[in-house]
C-alpha positions, 0 to 999 in steps of 0.5 A: 500500499505504501508503494501506491501512495508513493506512485501516486505522489509522483503522479501528482509532482509531475503536472504539479512541476509543469503547471508550477513552472509555467505559472512562474514563467507567466509570471516574470512575462508579464512582470518583465515584458517578455513572451518567452519565459514561460516556455522556458519555466515550462520546460524546466518544469517538465525535466524537473518533474521526469527527474523526480520520476526517475529518481523514485522508480531507480530507488524502487528497482535497487531496493528490488535488487537488494532483496 
């Protein structure tokens, strides 16, 4: 059951990172008068979300290999 909770939190982290990155970029674009930061921060959010997903999956694979 703990594994299901961990994967559910990762499933929420990925879209959260993407949305958070976009909102930060959108706010900076409005504040600085630019039009490209939302795309950059959106991509950073995608990368951060996938990095967290890979980190959790790798730790589970390592844990299974030890058993």
